[in-house]
N, C-alpha and C positions, 0 to 999 in steps of 0.2 A: 652348308650355309655359305661356305667360301667358295667363290669361282675364280678361275685364273683366266685372265684374257689379255692379250697382246694389244699395246698400246703402240700408236705411230709415233709418238714424241721421241721415245727413248728406244722403241724397238726390243724391249725386254718384257718378260711375263710380270704383271703386277696382280698382286693379291687383293680382291676386292670383297666385301661382305655383302652379300644380297639378302635383302629382307622382303618376304611374301606373306607375312602374318604379323599381326599387332605384338603378339608377345615376344617376338624376335627383335623388336627395334630398340628395347632398352639396352639389351645385351650388346646389340651392334654399336649403339652411339657410346657406350662406355669404354670401348677400346677407340684409340684416336691414332693407331698406326695405318689402318687402311681405309681407304674410302668407301662408304656406304651408299649402296644402290637400292632404291626402293622399287620394288616391281607389283605393288599392290596399288592399284588406282584410288581406291577408297582411302587408304592411308596415305597416299600422295596429296590427295584434295584437302585432307585434314591438317597436314602440314603446311600446305600453301595458304589456307585459311588462317592459320595461327600466326604465320609469319605477317600476313597482311595486317591484322588487327595489332600486333606488336608494333609495326612501323605506324599504323594509324594513330596509336596512342600518342606518339611524339608529335603528329600533325594536329592532334585536339588540343594538346598543351601549348603548342605555339600560336593557335589561333586564339586560344583563351588569353595568352600574353598580349596579343596583337589587340584584341578587344579592351583589355584592360588599359592599355597604354592610350589607345585611341581614344576612349572615354575620359581618361585623365586630362588629356591634351585638349578636348573639346570643352569640359568643365572649365579648365583654367582659361580657355579663350574667352568663354562667356562671361566669366568673372571679371576679366580685363575689359571686356566691350561696355559690360555695365559701368565699371569705374570710369571711363572714357567718358560715357553719356552723362554720369552725374557731374563731372567736372566741367562739362561744356554748359550745363543747364543752371 
């Protein structure tokens, strides 16, 4: 599971952990010393999809806060406009 490859940056051998099966991923991610390389396309796509939805969660929360604030400001504006109409009339 461990592969040695030469890096161009420091020109030394660097140990990496290569994952090709689902059952290897948990063990590979538990260690934090070596970079993990995923060579399984299906597993890679699942992790990319997971990362997308993790980020999308924050966009959804931001959108909901925006809509709540926009609704509150619009509601306040309508109340103010009605009060001004009543003062004129």
